[in-house]
C-alpha positions in Angstrom: 109.1 -6.5 124.7 106.2 -9.0 125.2 108.7 -11.9 125.3 110.7 -10.3 128.1 110.2 -11.4 131.7 107.7 -9.3 133.4 109.5 -9.0 136.8 107.5 -8.2 139.9 104.0 -6.7 140.1 103.6 -3.8 142.4 99.9 -3.7 143.5 100.0 -1.4 146.5 97.6 1.6 146.5 100.5 4.2 146.5 101.9 2.6 143.3 98.5 2.4 141.7 97.9 6.1 142.2 101.3 7.0 140.8 100.7 4.8 137.7 97.3 6.3 137.1 98.5 9.8 137.5 101.4 9.0 135.2 98.9 8.1 132.4 98.0 11.7 132.0 101.3 12.0 130.1 100.6 10.5 126.6 104.2 9.1 126.5 103.3 6.8 129.5 100.4 5.3 127.6 102.2 2.0 126.8 100.8 -1.6 126.5 102.8 -2.6 129.5 101.5 0.3 131.6 97.9 -0.7 131.0 98.8 -4.4 131.6 100.3 -3.5 135.0 97.4 -1.2 135.8 95.0 -4.1 135.1 96.9 -6.3 137.5 96.7 -3.6 140.2 92.9 -3.2 139.6 92.3 -7.0 139.7 94.2 -7.3 142.9 92.1 -4.6 144.4 88.8 -6.4 143.5 88.1 -4.1 140.6 87.5 -6.6 137.8 85.8 -4.2 135.3 88.6 -1.7 135.7 91.1 -4.4 135.2 89.3 -5.6 132.1 89.3 -2.0 130.7 92.9 -1.6 131.3 93.8 -4.9 129.6 91.5 -4.0 126.6 93.5 -0.7 126.3 96.7 -2.7 126.5 95.4 -5.0 123.7 94.6 -2.0 121.5 98.2 -0.6 121.9 99.8 -4.0 121.4 98.1 -7.3 121.5 100.0 -9.6 123.9 99.5 -13.1 125.3 99.7 -11.5 128.8 96.7 -9.1 128.4 94.8 -11.7 126.3 95.2 -14.3 129.0 94.1 -12.0 131.7 91.0 -11.1 129.7 90.3 -14.8 129.5 90.5 -15.1 133.3 88.0 -12.2 133.7 85.6 -13.6 131.1 85.8 -17.1 132.8 85.0 -15.6 136.2 82.2 -13.6 134.8 80.7 -16.7 133.2 81.4 -15.9 129.6 82.9 -19.4 128.8 83.0 -19.2 125.0 84.6 -15.8 125.1 87.1 -17.0 127.7 88.0 -20.0 125.6 88.6 -17.6 122.5 90.8 -15.5 124.7 92.9 -18.5 126.1 93.4 -19.7 122.5 94.3 -16.1 121.5 96.8 -15.9 124.3 98.4 -19.1 123.1 98.6 -17.8 119.5 100.1 -14.5 120.6 102.6 -16.2 122.8 103.7 -18.3 119.8 103.9 -15.1 117.7 106.0 -13.3 120.2 108.3 -16.2 120.6 107.1 -17.0 124.2 105.1 -20.2 123.9 105.2 -20.5 127.6 103.8 -23.9 128.7 101.5 -22.1 131.3 99.5 -20.6 128.4 98.9 -24.1 127.0 98.1 -25.6 130.3 95.5 -22.9 131.1 93.9 -23.3 127.8 93.7 -27.0 128.1 92.4 -26.8 131.6 89.6 -24.4 130.6 88.7 -26.8 127.7 88.6 -29.7 130.2 86.6 -27.9 132.8 84.0 -27.0 130.2 83.9 -30.5 128.8 85.2 -29.5 125.4 87.1 -32.8 125.1 87.4 -32.8 121.2 88.7 -29.3 121.2 91.1 -30.2 123.9 92.3 -33.3 122.0 92.8 -31.2 118.8 94.8 -28.6 120.6 96.9 -31.2 122.3 97.7 -32.8 118.9 98.8 -29.4 117.5 101.4 -28.9 120.2 105.0 -29.8 119.5 106.2 -33.2 121.0 108.1 -31.7 123.8 105.1 -29.9 125.1 102.8 -32.9 124.6 105.3 -34.9 126.8 105.1 -32.5 129.7 103.3 -34.1 132.7 100.5 -31.7 133.2 99.7 -31.5 129.5 99.9 -35.3 129.1 97.7 -35.8 132.1 95.0 -33.3 130.7 95.1 -35.1 127.4 94.6 -38.4 129.1 91.5 -37.0 131.0 90.1 -35.9 127.6 91.0 -39.2 126.0 89.1 -41.0 128.8 86.0 -38.8 128.2 86.3 -39.5 124.5 86.5 -43.3 125.1 90.2 -43.6 124.1 91.2 -46.0 126.7 94.3 -47.1 124.9 95.8 -43.6 125.2 94.9 -43.5 128.9 96.7 -46.9 129.5 99.9 -45.6 127.9 99.7 -42.5 130.0 99.1 -44.4 133.2 102.0 -46.7 132.4 104.5 -43.9 132.7 106.1 -42.2 135.6 105.1 -38.6 136.5 107.6 -36.3 138.2 105.5 -33.1 138.5 102.3 -34.2 140.2 101.4 -32.1 143.2 100.9 -33.7 146.5 97.3 -34.5 147.1 96.4 -34.2 143.3 93.8 -37.0 142.4 94.1 -36.9 138.6 96.0 -40.1 138.2 93.9 -41.9 140.8 90.7 -40.7 139.2 91.9 -41.9 135.9 92.9 -45.3 137.2 89.6 -45.8 139.0 87.7 -44.7 135.9 89.6 -47.3 133.8 88.9 -50.0 136.4 85.2 -49.1 136.4 85.2 -49.4 132.7 86.9 -52.8 132.8 84.5 -54.1 135.5 81.5 -52.8 133.6 82.7 -54.6 130.4 
């Protein structure tokens, strides 16, 4: 089931060949088989084959996992709008399948931020339930978008809280603080 944990991903060549050979049997042509095959192809540097496998997986059963992977391929190939559509689709499919994993939201928000789509980021942030909006990485991405949109009040609120999941060496909070200070001094 799409909501079930995926377990480990075998990517070694011998497993890839076994999986490809197994696809000759029609009963093995399952959405999860193609999802796994796509991961194998991607790990072997075969992005176009990975894309084809994930597209086949989506034909058999649209899932957040395959949609997310297609978003990553599109982003790496410079197809930003298509990637953003896929990230949003992955989130929607995750919600449909009962697996609204926070990582789908974070990846979509990050892609929106990295492409300077701050209004879209803010709208998506607002659509999330409160528990997700309060998660450190999501709240921080929202603050970065708020700063870009000129909503310094929201940024002040975010900077006034404690964060427990910031990675060592991450500069997001520092960058926000310096940005706010620059705004204050400029005013």
